[in-house]
C-alpha positions in Angstrom: 16.0 -1.0 -1.6 16.3 0.0 -5.2 13.7 -2.5 -6.1 11.3 -1.0 -3.6 10.9 2.4 -5.2 11.1 3.7 -8.8 11.7 7.3 -9.8 8.8 9.3 -11.2 9.2 12.7 -12.9 7.8 15.6 -10.9 6.8 19.1 -12.0 9.1 21.6 -10.3 10.4 19.7 -7.3 13.1 17.3 -8.6 12.6 13.6 -8.4 9.8 12.1 -6.4 10.0 8.4 -5.6 6.9 6.2 -5.9 6.8 2.7 -4.6 7.2 -0.2 -7.0 3.8 -1.9 -7.7 5.1 -5.3 -6.6 6.4 -4.0 -3.3 3.2 -2.0 -2.7 1.1 -5.1 -3.4 3.3 -7.2 -1.1 3.1 -4.8 1.8 -0.7 -4.2 1.4 -1.3 -8.0 1.3 0.8 -8.4 4.4 -1.2 -5.7 6.2 -4.5 -7.4 5.2 -3.2 -10.8 6.4 -2.2 -9.2 9.7 -5.6 -7.6 10.0 -7.3 -11.0 9.6 -4.9 -12.6 12.1 -5.6 -9.9 14.6 -9.4 -10.1 14.1 -9.2 -13.9 14.8 -7.0 -13.4 17.9 -7.5 -9.9 19.3 -5.6 -10.7 22.5 -2.6 -12.1 20.8 0.4 -9.7 21.4 2.3 -11.2 18.4 -0.6 -10.5 16.1 -0.9 -6.9 17.4 2.9 -6.4 16.9 2.7 -7.8 13.4 -0.2 -5.5 12.6 1.6 -2.5 14.0 4.7 -3.4 12.0 2.8 -3.9 8.7 0.9 -0.6 9.2 4.1 1.3 9.9 5.8 -0.3 6.9 2.9 0.7 4.6 2.9 4.3 6.0 6.6 4.7 5.3 6.4 3.1 1.9 3.5 5.3 0.8 4.7 8.4 2.6 1.5 8.8 4.6 0.8 9.6 8.3 -2.0 7.1 9.0 -2.6 3.5 8.0 -6.0 4.5 6.5 -4.3 7.1 4.2 -1.5 4.6 3.4 -4.1 1.9 2.4 -5.9 4.4 0.2 -2.7 5.5 -1.5 -1.6 1.9 -2.0 -4.9 0.9 -3.5 -4.6 4.0 -5.8 -1.1 3.0 -6.7 -2.1 -0.5 -7.7 -4.9 0.9 -9.9 -2.6 3.3 -11.7 -1.1 2.5 -15.0 2.5 3.3 -14.0 4.9 0.3 -13.7 
């Protein structure tokens, strides 16, 4: 789990953890793959479960309540200059 997050200094609230870039990219790529799989087979229960799992994982990783917010946060994380 240590490789999944790295500490980032915060003003006034102790340590805030931010996801490692590699882990963020990995989970976002997985979500996009699941989205494509589900689009190709919308009635496939396994594809739906995989999409739900990937979305949940990204939400937890990014600390966001919705998949849309998590995707935006992940994309911003990957564009940032922090390691």
